[in-house]
FIDO-354626 format. One record per residue (C-alpha): residue number from 1; residue in one letter; chain; x, y, z. Coordinates in Angstrom, 2 decimals. Last residue first. Example, Ala and Ser with C-alpha at 12.3 -4.5 7.8 and 13.67 -1.06 7.14 Angstrom:
2
ATOM     k   r   c         x         y         z
ATOM     2   S   A     13.67     -1.06      7.14
ATOM     1   A   A     12.30     -4.50      7.80
END
This chain:
289
ATOM     k   r   c         x         y         z
ATOM   289   R   A     82.43    -21.18    -43.07
ATOM   288   D   A     79.57    -20.21    -45.34
ATOM   287   A   A     81.50    -20.32    -48.60
ATOM   286   A   A     83.37    -23.54    -47.77
ATOM   285   P   A     80.55    -25.73    -49.09
ATOM   284   D   A     80.85    -24.01    -52.50
ATOM   283   D   A     77.98    -24.74    -54.88
ATOM   282   A   A     75.48    -25.27    -52.05
ATOM   281   S   A     76.78    -22.20    -50.19
ATOM   280   R   A     76.38    -20.11    -53.32
ATOM   279   A   A     72.79    -21.31    -53.78
ATOM   278   T   A     71.95    -20.50    -50.15
ATOM   277   W   A     73.52    -17.01    -50.36
ATOM   276   S   A     71.56    -16.31    -53.54
ATOM   275   A   A     68.32    -17.51    -51.93
ATOM   274   L   A     69.02    -15.41    -48.82
ATOM   273   I   A     69.61    -12.34    -51.01
ATOM   272   R   A     66.40    -13.07    -52.91
ATOM   271   L   A     64.52    -13.28    -49.58
ATOM   270   R   A     66.05     -9.94    -48.60
ATOM   269   D   A     64.86     -8.27    -51.78
ATOM   268   H   A     61.32     -9.59    -51.38
ATOM   267   S   A     61.30     -8.59    -47.70
ATOM   266   A   A     62.38     -5.04    -48.63
ATOM   265   T   A     59.32     -4.80    -50.84
ATOM   264   G   A     59.17     -4.44    -54.62
ATOM   263   P   A     57.58     -7.82    -55.17
ATOM   262   E   A     55.42     -9.06    -52.27
ATOM   261   A   A     57.20    -11.83    -50.42
ATOM   260   T   A     56.63    -15.57    -50.79
ATOM   259   L   A     56.38    -18.59    -48.50
ATOM   258   T   A     55.26    -21.99    -49.77
ATOM   257   I   A     53.63    -24.78    -47.78
ATOM   256   L   A     53.12    -28.10    -49.57
ATOM   255   Q   A     50.45    -30.21    -47.92
ATOM   254   Q   A     50.26    -33.95    -47.36
ATOM   253   D   A     47.25    -35.48    -45.58
ATOM   252   P   A     45.21    -35.09    -48.77
ATOM   251   D   A     47.32    -37.87    -50.34
ATOM   250   D   A     46.85    -38.31    -54.09
ATOM   249   A   A     45.42    -34.79    -54.56
ATOM   248   C   A     48.27    -33.16    -52.64
ATOM   247   T   A     47.14    -30.03    -50.83
ATOM   246   L   A     48.84    -26.72    -51.69
ATOM   245   F   A     48.94    -24.47    -48.65
ATOM   244   S   A     49.74    -20.74    -48.50
ATOM   243   W   A     52.27    -18.39    -46.94
ATOM   242   D   A     52.83    -14.66    -47.21
ATOM   241   L   A     56.19    -13.45    -45.92
ATOM   240   T   A     57.25    -10.40    -43.92
ATOM   239   L   A     60.99    -10.72    -43.35
ATOM   238   R   A     63.16     -8.87    -40.82
ATOM   237   G   A     66.91     -9.47    -40.97
ATOM   236   V   A     68.96    -11.08    -43.73
ATOM   235   V   A     71.34    -13.34    -41.76
ATOM   234   P   A     69.79    -13.89    -38.29
ATOM   233   H   A     66.23    -13.93    -39.71
ATOM   232   H   A     63.56    -11.98    -37.85
ATOM   231   L   A     60.33    -13.51    -39.06
ATOM   230   V   A     56.86    -12.15    -39.73
ATOM   229   K   A     54.46    -14.72    -41.13
ATOM   228   T   A     51.35    -13.95    -43.15
ATOM   227   G   A     48.34    -16.14    -43.86
ATOM   226   S   A     46.95    -18.97    -45.94
ATOM   225   G   A     44.86    -22.13    -45.64
ATOM   224   Q   A     44.01    -21.83    -41.97
ATOM   223   V   A     41.92    -24.06    -39.73
ATOM   222   A   A     41.90    -23.33    -36.01
ATOM   221   V   A     41.02    -25.02    -32.73
ATOM   220   R   A     41.16    -23.92    -29.09
ATOM   219   H   A     40.88    -26.62    -26.41
ATOM   218   A   A     42.22    -24.40    -23.58
ATOM   217   G   A     44.07    -27.40    -22.13
ATOM   216   W   A     46.42    -27.37    -25.09
ATOM   215   W   A     47.26    -23.76    -24.20
ATOM   214   R   A     48.28    -24.60    -20.64
ATOM   213   R   A     50.32    -27.70    -21.48
ATOM   212   F   A     51.99    -26.00    -24.45
ATOM   211   D   A     52.97    -23.05    -22.29
ATOM   210   P   A     54.24    -25.37    -19.52
ATOM   209   D   A     56.61    -27.15    -21.95
ATOM   208   Q   A     58.27    -30.50    -21.34
ATOM   207   L   A     55.44    -32.56    -19.89
ATOM   206   S   A     52.75    -31.30    -22.24
ATOM   205   L   A     55.20    -31.49    -25.14
ATOM   204   E   A     55.81    -35.20    -24.58
ATOM   203   G   A     52.15    -36.05    -24.02
ATOM   202   V   A     51.03    -34.15    -27.10
ATOM   201   L   A     53.69    -35.83    -29.24
ATOM   200   A   A     52.89    -39.29    -27.86
ATOM   199   A   A     49.18    -38.79    -28.54
ATOM   198   L   A     50.03    -37.70    -32.08
ATOM   197   R   A     52.17    -40.78    -32.52
ATOM   196   P   A     49.40    -43.04    -31.18
ATOM   195   D   A     46.76    -41.74    -33.62
ATOM   194   D   A     43.46    -42.70    -31.96
ATOM   193   P   A     41.88    -39.23    -32.16
ATOM   192   D   A     42.36    -39.02    -35.94
ATOM   191   R   A     40.43    -36.06    -37.36
ATOM   190   A   A     39.92    -34.41    -33.95
ATOM   189   A   A     43.62    -34.75    -33.12
ATOM   188   E   A     44.51    -33.05    -36.39
ATOM   187   M   A     42.21    -30.17    -35.44
ATOM   186   R   A     44.14    -30.01    -32.15
ATOM   185   L   A     47.33    -29.61    -34.19
ATOM   184   Q   A     45.82    -26.55    -35.88
ATOM   183   A   A     45.19    -25.00    -32.47
ATOM   182   L   A     48.80    -25.78    -31.49
ATOM   181   S   A     50.10    -24.02    -34.60
ATOM   180   T   A     47.98    -20.97    -33.78
ATOM   179   Q   A     49.09    -20.90    -30.14
ATOM   178   A   A     52.75    -21.13    -31.11
ATOM   177   V   A     52.51    -18.43    -33.79
ATOM   176   W   A     50.70    -16.06    -31.41
ATOM   175   E   A     53.27    -16.66    -28.65
ATOM   174   W   A     56.20    -16.29    -31.05
ATOM   173   D   A     55.26    -12.79    -32.21
ATOM   172   P   A     58.88    -11.74    -32.89
ATOM   171   Y   A     59.28    -15.19    -34.49
ATOM   170   L   A     62.73    -16.39    -35.57
ATOM   169   A   A     63.87    -16.94    -31.97
ATOM   168   R   A     61.53    -19.92    -31.60
ATOM   167   V   A     63.14    -21.60    -34.59
ATOM   166   A   A     66.65    -21.21    -33.13
ATOM   165   P   A     65.47    -22.28    -29.65
ATOM   164   E   A     63.87    -25.54    -30.89
ATOM   163   R   A     61.30    -26.79    -28.35
ATOM   162   F   A     57.98    -25.04    -28.92
ATOM   161   V   A     58.11    -24.12    -32.61
ATOM   160   L   A     60.21    -27.19    -33.42
ATOM   159   R   A     57.72    -29.54    -31.76
ATOM   158   V   A     54.86    -27.91    -33.66
ATOM   157   F   A     56.72    -28.33    -36.96
ATOM   156   N   A     57.65    -31.98    -36.49
ATOM   155   R   A     60.93    -33.56    -37.45
ATOM   154   R   A     61.45    -35.67    -34.32
ATOM   153   A   A     61.17    -39.15    -35.87
ATOM   152   E   A     63.43    -38.03    -38.73
ATOM   151   P   A     66.27    -37.09    -36.40
ATOM   150   I   A     67.07    -33.36    -36.72
ATOM   149   R   A     70.30    -32.52    -38.56
ATOM   148   A   A     68.51    -32.67    -41.91
ATOM   147   F   A     66.05    -29.96    -40.86
ATOM   146   D   A     68.79    -27.32    -40.89
ATOM   145   T   A     66.69    -24.47    -39.55
ATOM   144   F   A     64.05    -21.94    -40.62
ATOM   143   L   A     65.08    -19.76    -43.57
ATOM   142   A   A     68.18    -21.62    -44.72
ATOM   141   A   A     66.33    -24.94    -44.45
ATOM   140   A   A     63.42    -23.45    -46.41
ATOM   139   L   A     65.90    -22.23    -49.04
ATOM   138   P   A     67.42    -25.69    -49.37
ATOM   137   N   A     64.04    -27.36    -50.13
ATOM   136   W   A     61.89    -29.26    -47.68
ATOM   135   A   A     60.43    -32.72    -47.13
ATOM   134   L   A     58.27    -34.76    -44.74
ATOM   133   I   A     57.98    -32.39    -41.78
ATOM   132   D   A     55.37    -33.87    -39.41
ATOM   131   T   A     52.53    -31.42    -38.82
ATOM   130   R   A     50.33    -34.10    -37.10
ATOM   129   R   A     49.93    -35.75    -40.51
ATOM   128   G   A     52.18    -34.50    -43.27
ATOM   127   L   A     53.90    -31.21    -43.95
ATOM   126   V   A     55.87    -30.47    -47.13
ATOM   125   V   A     58.10    -27.39    -46.83
ATOM   124   G   A     58.89    -24.69    -49.39
ATOM   123   P   A     61.02    -21.56    -49.43
ATOM   122   T   A     60.75    -19.75    -52.77
ATOM   121   T   A     63.75    -18.67    -54.88
ATOM   120   S   A     64.82    -22.10    -56.17
ATOM   119   L   A     61.40    -23.75    -56.17
ATOM   118   D   A     61.98    -26.52    -58.73
ATOM   117   D   A     63.01    -29.05    -56.06
ATOM   116   L   A     59.74    -28.53    -54.21
ATOM   115   L   A     57.74    -29.23    -57.36
ATOM   114   R   A     59.65    -32.46    -57.89
ATOM   113   R   A     59.12    -33.54    -54.28
ATOM   112   L   A     55.43    -32.66    -54.47
ATOM   111   Q   A     55.06    -34.81    -57.58
ATOM   110   P   A     56.94    -37.68    -55.92
ATOM   109   Q   A     54.62    -37.72    -52.86
ATOM   108   V   A     56.54    -37.29    -49.59
ATOM   107   K   A     56.63    -40.45    -47.53
ATOM   106   Q   A     54.16    -41.15    -44.75
ATOM   105   P   A     54.60    -44.11    -42.43
ATOM   104   I   A     51.79    -46.67    -42.87
ATOM   103   R   A     49.49    -46.61    -39.87
ATOM   102   R   A     49.05    -49.91    -38.09
ATOM   101   R   A     45.48    -50.59    -36.98
ATOM   100   P   A     45.47    -51.77    -33.38
ATOM    99   R   A     46.20    -55.41    -32.52
ATOM    98   A   A     43.23    -57.36    -31.22
ATOM    97   A   A     43.44    -57.45    -27.44
ATOM    96   D   A     39.70    -57.42    -26.90
ATOM    95   R   A     39.03    -56.13    -23.41
ATOM    94   G   A     38.38    -57.75    -20.03
ATOM    93   S   A     40.87    -55.41    -18.39
ATOM    92   L   A     43.07    -58.24    -17.09
ATOM    91   E   A     43.05    -59.77    -20.57
ATOM    90   F   A     43.99    -56.42    -22.12
ATOM    89   M   A     47.00    -56.16    -19.82
ATOM    88   Y   A     48.04    -59.75    -20.59
ATOM    87   A   A     47.78    -59.16    -24.35
ATOM    86   R   A     49.99    -56.07    -24.01
ATOM    85   E   A     52.52    -57.96    -21.93
ATOM    84   G   A     52.71    -60.74    -24.52
ATOM    83   D   A     53.02    -58.35    -27.46
ATOM    82   D   A     55.76    -56.28    -25.82
ATOM    81   L   A     54.93    -53.35    -23.58
ATOM    80   R   A     56.88    -50.09    -24.00
ATOM    79   L   A     55.10    -48.39    -21.07
ATOM    78   V   A     54.00    -45.44    -23.22
ATOM    77   R   A     52.84    -47.64    -26.13
ATOM    76   A   A     50.96    -50.14    -23.98
ATOM    75   L   A     49.46    -47.22    -22.06
ATOM    74   A   A     48.15    -45.66    -25.28
ATOM    73   D   A     46.63    -48.95    -26.43
ATOM    72   L   A     45.01    -49.38    -23.01
ATOM    71   V   A     43.56    -45.88    -23.26
ATOM    70   P   A     42.19    -46.61    -26.74
ATOM    69   E   A     40.66    -49.89    -25.43
ATOM    68   S   A     38.85    -48.19    -22.54
ATOM    67   A   A     40.12    -48.55    -18.98
ATOM    66   Q   A     38.08    -49.68    -15.99
ATOM    65   R   A     38.53    -47.56    -12.87
ATOM    64   R   A     38.94    -48.17     -9.13
ATOM    63   G   A     41.80    -50.69     -9.29
ATOM    62   Q   A     44.21    -48.29     -7.58
ATOM    61   E   A     46.45    -48.21    -10.65
ATOM    60   L   A     43.46    -47.36    -12.82
ATOM    59   R   A     42.31    -44.73    -10.31
ATOM    58   T   A     45.70    -43.04    -10.54
ATOM    57   Y   A     45.49    -43.06    -14.34
ATOM    56   Y   A     42.16    -41.25    -14.37
ATOM    55   D   A     43.36    -38.76    -11.73
ATOM    54   P   A     46.51    -38.02    -13.76
ATOM    53   S   A     44.31    -37.17    -16.74
ATOM    52   I   A     44.84    -38.97    -20.04
ATOM    51   S   A     47.11    -38.11    -22.98
ATOM    50   A   A     49.22    -41.31    -22.64
ATOM    49   L   A     52.42    -39.30    -22.17
ATOM    48   L   A     50.57    -37.07    -19.71
ATOM    47   A   A     49.27    -40.00    -17.68
ATOM    46   V   A     52.63    -41.78    -17.57
ATOM    45   E   A     54.29    -38.60    -16.33
ATOM    44   E   A     51.54    -38.02    -13.75
ATOM    43   R   A     52.06    -41.50    -12.33
ATOM    42   R   A     55.80    -40.95    -11.94
ATOM    41   L   A     58.23    -42.90    -14.07
ATOM    40   G   A     60.95    -45.16    -12.67
ATOM    39   K   A     61.57    -45.49     -8.95
ATOM    38   V   A     59.87    -42.81     -6.92
ATOM    37   R   A     61.27    -39.98     -4.80
ATOM    36   R   A     63.54    -38.75     -7.57
ATOM    35   R   A     66.98    -37.55     -6.45
ATOM    34   G   A     68.14    -34.11     -7.48
ATOM    33   A   A     67.70    -32.27    -10.72
ATOM    32   S   A     65.19    -33.70    -13.15
ATOM    31   G   A     65.98    -35.39    -16.46
ATOM    30   P   A     64.11    -34.34    -19.55
ATOM    29   L   A     61.56    -36.81    -20.92
ATOM    28   G   A     62.11    -38.83    -24.09
ATOM    27   V   A     60.60    -42.12    -22.94
ATOM    26   E   A     63.91    -43.81    -22.10
ATOM    25   A   A     65.28    -40.60    -20.56
ATOM    24   P   A     62.47    -40.53    -17.99
ATOM    23   T   A     63.48    -44.01    -16.79
ATOM    22   L   A     61.33    -47.10    -17.19
ATOM    21   E   A     61.13    -50.16    -14.92
ATOM    20   G   A     58.88    -48.55    -12.31
ATOM    19   R   A     56.36    -47.79    -15.05
ATOM    18   R   A     56.02    -51.56    -15.64
ATOM    17   A   A     55.60    -52.45    -11.98
ATOM    16   K   A     52.92    -49.80    -11.40
ATOM    15   L   A     50.99    -50.92    -14.48
ATOM    14   F   A     51.09    -54.57    -13.33
ATOM    13   A   A     50.03    -53.69     -9.79
ATOM    12   G   A     47.08    -51.74    -11.14
ATOM    11   L   A     46.12    -54.55    -13.51
ATOM    10   E   A     46.30    -57.03    -10.61
ATOM     9   S   A     43.86    -54.92     -8.60
ATOM     8   H   A     41.51    -54.67    -11.57
ATOM     7   H   A     41.73    -58.43    -12.10
ATOM     6   A   A     41.01    -59.11     -8.43
ATOM     5   D   A     38.03    -56.77     -8.53
ATOM     4   S   A     36.65    -58.63    -11.56
ATOM     3   S   A     37.26    -62.00     -9.86
ATOM     2   S   A     35.26    -60.79     -6.87
ATOM     1   M   A     36.94    -60.05     -3.54
END
């Protein structure tokens, strides 16, 4: 056996050992009923979390495939490797183990925050990269969901559309909304294909949701700057709202989404009722109990 073959064989054994040490719960996967036939994560679970095909990962473990640096970075993230383990994996692969570029976490721009705070009768949400939810106003929380109760690392619009029952129930045409949001997420993937958090999001949703997995595989893309949403709100009923984007000049990856209703319509009146109810609840926390 050549030294290259030996390294590939050792890499496969190393990957297998590391996935055997992780449980589904540790990587954010739902538990499965009954006893699992393998210790730790399955091969297909690692592959999906790393956004690669199960066949590709299987051949890596079998020593029949050489991994690219982006794939190795993804596997290091999925398998929770420390710096030493990551360097060892790259050494076995004959790759440069230079640390990947660290992305600075996004924070809402102050001017967008101030504008959001001034919107008392208009729902507004600031989205960042990969549709992460960076900020919102009280009326947006009343319209969609209480974003504050969701851990910051999981505040993502696409994740909410697919995995949050209360948000899913808002949309009579949920399937169209879900496919459109997923197509926009794929555009994000094209802009930054090496984003590890986006890869983690796609892997997580691919494992948890068969609709996401099927539609992501269709490779549809979309770019929209405005449109109309129809929602069935549990308090005020049916709302037809026009939405539009305002892109931040200082950070083009941040966009303020506002939703408005045409004056004189039932939706306009109902949105004002929701705004009044939200303001009253803020002034008197006992009002909505």
